[in-house]
C-alpha positions as CSV (number, residue, x, y, z in Angstrom):
1,M,96.8,77.2,137.2
2,S,94.3,79.6,135.6
3,N,91.5,78.4,133.3
4,A,93.1,80.3,130.3
5,K,96.4,78.4,130.7
6,K,94.5,75.1,131.0
7,Y,92.6,75.8,127.8
8,I,95.8,76.7,125.9
9,L,97.5,73.5,127.1
10,L,94.4,71.5,126.1
11,I,94.5,72.8,122.5
12,F,98.2,72.2,122.3
13,A,97.8,68.6,123.4
14,V,95.0,68.0,121.0
15,F,97.1,69.4,118.2
16,I,100.0,67.1,118.9
17,I,97.8,64.0,119.2
18,A,95.8,64.8,116.1
19,C,98.9,65.2,113.9
20,S,100.0,61.7,114.8
21,T,96.9,59.7,114.0
22,Q,94.1,59.7,111.5
23,K,91.3,58.9,114.1
24,H,91.7,62.3,115.8
25,Y,91.0,64.3,112.6
26,K,87.5,65.3,113.8
27,T,88.8,66.5,117.1
28,L,91.4,68.6,115.5
29,A,88.9,70.0,112.9
30,F,86.7,71.1,115.8
31,F,89.3,73.6,117.0
32,F,90.9,74.6,113.7
33,D,89.7,75.5,110.2
34,N,90.9,73.9,106.9
35,V,92.4,70.8,108.6
36,P,93.2,68.3,105.8
37,N,91.1,65.1,106.0
38,P,93.3,62.0,105.8
39,D,90.6,60.0,104.1
40,E,90.4,62.6,101.3
41,I,94.1,62.3,100.8
42,E,93.9,58.6,100.4
43,A,91.0,58.8,97.9
44,E,92.9,61.4,95.8
45,D,96.1,59.4,95.9
46,F,94.2,56.5,94.3
47,A,92.6,58.8,91.7
48,T,95.9,60.3,90.6
49,D,98.6,57.7,91.3
50,S,97.1,54.3,90.9
51,T,97.4,53.9,87.2
52,Q,100.7,52.0,87.4
53,Q,99.3,49.5,89.9
54,I,96.0,48.8,88.1
55,G,97.6,47.1,85.1
56,A,95.1,45.6,82.6
57,D,92.1,45.6,85.0
58,S,89.7,47.5,82.8
59,T,87.0,47.5,85.5
60,A,89.4,49.3,87.9
61,I,90.4,51.7,85.2
62,F,86.7,52.6,84.5
63,A,86.0,53.0,88.2
64,M,89.0,55.3,88.6
65,A,87.9,57.4,85.6
66,Q,84.6,58.2,87.4
67,K,86.4,59.7,90.4
68,P,87.3,63.4,90.3
69,T,91.1,63.8,90.2
70,S,93.2,66.5,91.9
71,T,96.7,67.8,91.9
72,I,98.3,67.2,95.3
73,H,101.3,68.9,96.8
74,Q,103.9,66.2,97.4
75,P,104.6,66.9,101.1
76,Y,100.8,67.0,101.7
77,R,100.4,63.7,99.8
78,N,103.1,62.1,101.9
79,R,101.7,63.6,105.1
80,E,105.0,65.4,105.7
81,C,103.3,68.3,107.5
82,A,106.6,69.1,109.3
83,A,108.2,69.9,106.0
84,C,106.4,73.2,106.0
85,H,104.7,73.5,109.4
86,D,106.3,73.9,112.9
87,K,104.6,71.3,115.2
88,G,106.0,73.1,118.2
89,S,104.3,76.4,117.2
90,M,100.7,75.4,116.7
91,G,101.3,74.4,113.1
92,S,102.5,77.8,111.9
93,L,104.8,77.9,108.8
94,K,108.5,77.2,109.5
95,Q,109.4,80.4,107.6
96,S,107.6,83.0,105.4
97,Q,107.1,82.8,101.7
98,P,108.9,82.7,99.3
99,G,111.7,81.3,101.4
100,L,109.6,78.3,102.5
101,C,108.7,77.5,98.9
102,Y,112.2,78.1,97.6
103,S,113.5,75.4,100.0
104,C,112.2,73.0,97.3
105,H,111.2,75.0,94.3
106,T,113.2,77.3,91.9
107,N,114.2,80.7,93.3
108,F,112.9,83.0,90.6
109,S,114.9,86.0,91.9
110,E,118.0,84.1,90.8
111,Q,116.5,83.0,87.5
112,Y,114.9,86.2,86.1
113,R,115.9,89.8,85.8
114,Y,112.2,90.9,86.2
115,E,109.8,89.1,88.4
116,H,106.0,89.0,88.5
117,G,104.8,91.0,91.5
118,P,103.4,88.0,93.5
119,A,106.6,86.0,92.9
120,A,108.8,89.0,93.8
121,G,106.8,89.7,97.0
122,G,106.7,86.1,98.1
123,F,102.9,85.7,97.7
124,C,103.0,82.3,96.1
125,T,99.6,81.3,97.6
126,E,98.0,84.2,95.6
127,C,98.1,81.8,92.7
128,H,98.8,78.4,94.1
129,Q,97.1,76.2,96.6
130,P,99.5,74.9,99.3
131,H,97.8,71.5,99.7
132,K,95.6,70.4,96.7
133,A,93.8,71.8,93.8
134,K,91.6,70.7,90.9
135,D,93.9,72.2,88.3
136,K,97.5,71.4,87.4
137,N,100.4,73.2,89.2
138,L,98.0,73.7,92.2
139,L,96.6,76.8,90.6
140,L,93.6,78.5,92.2
141,K,92.1,79.1,88.8
142,T,93.2,78.6,85.2
143,G,93.5,80.7,82.1
144,Q,92.5,84.3,82.2
145,E,90.4,83.7,85.3
146,M,93.7,83.6,87.2
147,C,95.1,86.7,85.8
148,L,91.9,88.8,86.0
149,R,91.7,88.2,89.7
150,C,94.3,91.0,90.0
151,H,94.5,92.7,86.6
152,K,91.5,94.7,85.7
153,P,89.8,93.5,82.5
154,E,89.1,97.0,81.3
155,Q,92.8,97.8,81.5
156,V,93.8,94.6,79.7
157,Y,91.4,94.7,76.9
158,K,91.8,98.4,76.0
159,S,95.1,97.4,74.4
160,D,94.9,97.0,70.6
161,F,96.7,93.7,70.9
162,H,94.7,92.3,73.8
163,D,91.5,93.3,72.1
164,S,91.8,90.2,69.9
165,S,92.9,87.8,72.7
166,D,89.9,87.7,75.0
167,K,89.9,83.9,75.1
168,A,93.7,83.3,74.9
169,D,95.7,82.1,77.9
170,C,97.8,85.0,79.1
171,T,100.7,82.6,79.8
172,T,101.0,82.0,76.0
173,C,102.8,85.3,75.8
174,H,103.6,86.1,79.4
175,N,105.7,84.2,81.9
176,P,103.7,84.1,85.2
177,H,106.9,84.1,87.4
178,G,109.4,86.3,85.6
179,S,111.4,87.1,82.5
180,K,114.4,88.9,81.1
181,N,112.1,91.8,80.0
182,H,109.8,94.0,82.0
183,S,106.7,92.8,80.1
184,L,107.5,89.3,81.3
185,L,107.3,87.9,77.7
186,Q,107.9,84.3,77.1
187,P,110.9,83.4,74.9
188,G,109.8,83.3,71.2
189,T,106.6,85.1,71.9
190,C,106.8,87.5,68.9
191,T,107.7,84.7,66.4
192,Q,104.5,82.9,67.2
193,C,102.9,85.4,64.8
194,H,105.8,87.3,63.2
195,D,108.7,86.2,61.0
196,D,111.7,84.5,62.7
197,F,114.5,86.6,61.3
198,K,117.1,84.0,62.4
199,E,115.9,81.9,59.5
200,Q,116.1,84.8,57.0
201,Y,119.4,86.5,57.5
202,T,123.0,85.5,58.0
203,V,123.7,88.6,60.2
204,L,121.2,89.8,62.8
205,H,120.7,93.2,64.4
206,G,121.8,92.9,68.0
207,P,118.3,93.3,69.6
208,V,116.9,90.8,67.1
209,A,119.6,88.3,67.9
210,G,119.0,88.7,71.6
211,G,115.2,88.5,71.4
212,Y,114.8,92.1,72.6
213,C,112.0,93.0,70.2
214,S,110.6,95.5,72.7
215,A,113.9,97.6,72.4
216,C,112.3,99.0,69.2
217,H,108.7,98.0,69.3
218,T,106.0,98.3,72.0
219,P,104.0,95.1,72.3
220,H,100.6,96.8,72.6
221,R,100.2,100.3,71.2
222,S,102.4,103.3,70.4
223,G,100.6,105.5,68.0
224,K,103.4,105.0,65.5
225,E,103.7,102.8,62.4
226,K,104.8,99.2,63.2
227,L,104.4,99.9,66.9
228,L,107.8,101.6,67.0
229,I,108.8,103.4,70.2
230,K,110.4,106.2,68.1
231,T,110.7,107.0,64.4
232,G,113.5,107.8,62.0
233,Q,117.0,108.4,63.3
234,Q,115.7,108.9,66.8
235,L,115.0,105.2,67.1
236,C,118.5,104.3,66.1
237,Y,120.1,107.0,68.2
238,H,118.2,105.4,71.1
239,C,121.1,102.9,71.3
240,H,123.8,104.1,68.8
241,E,125.8,107.1,69.6
242,T,125.3,110.1,67.3
243,K,129.0,111.1,67.3
244,Q,130.1,107.6,66.3
245,I,127.6,107.5,63.4
246,L,128.3,110.9,62.0
247,K,132.2,110.6,62.1
248,N,131.9,108.0,59.3
249,E,132.4,109.7,55.9
250,E,129.6,107.7,54.4
251,H,127.2,109.3,56.9
252,A,128.4,112.9,56.5
253,D,125.5,114.1,54.4
254,I,122.7,111.9,55.8
255,E,121.1,114.9,57.6
256,D,117.5,113.7,58.5
257,A,117.5,110.6,56.3
258,D,116.0,107.5,57.7
259,C,118.6,104.9,58.6
260,T,116.4,102.1,57.2
261,E,116.8,103.6,53.7
262,C,120.2,101.8,53.6
263,H,120.1,99.4,56.5
264,N,117.7,96.6,57.3
265,P,116.7,97.0,61.0
266,H,116.4,93.2,61.5
267,G,119.3,91.7,59.6
268,G,121.1,91.1,56.3
269,D,123.7,89.0,54.5
270,D,126.6,91.4,55.4
271,R,127.9,92.9,58.6
272,Y,126.4,96.3,57.8
273,M,123.0,94.8,57.1
274,F,122.6,96.7,53.8
275,N,119.3,96.6,52.0
């Protein structure tokens, strides 16, 4: 048998043995990078999970508070390496992302019409640590630090809207995984600052009722009043068919009149949403 084959068999044997017992961690770490330390897992388990066992022992509670806590991926906490890794293939992943992650977590491609690029491409570990992290949800970073790893600050902050949100968490308005709109806006994002027309009118305009504010307004800048994507009749004809509108006798002489002179674009107390 050649020396190369003997070396490969040696590494394979060490890998199998090291996975089965804590005492061989140092041997395994000698050959491979980023091997989880079993002792660290136990310490972090205590720091994050022991509150139910401590009871009223204030000394133990104080001691626990002095220890740094971490978020730990459940399979890693339970040492279920084989849930994600193939022991028979030098510890490689059983399948590629996002399929591997979706075996336990929500499949965002089935949940959202539009997906965030990393989620759609299966790059879950671009944002999440696979084993443990200091922050919740196993995030690599938190707040804007996470988003600005990929999105250029100069592109984000040149927007009129984002110019006033330099310290806000991007996920206040945007869903990091996906949404029903291409801007990945969270449900109810607009009503965090603007009026909720559902509380004002009996009848709502379709886009308003469905939460599609961006059907008429651009969320950042448009160069037009009220951030409209179009003005006058052109905005309404963006969805309503011209022939259907003009065949109505009441609309025969409207010419270039603005539809909002008679109709409220958000809602009203009658089916025609008259002002």
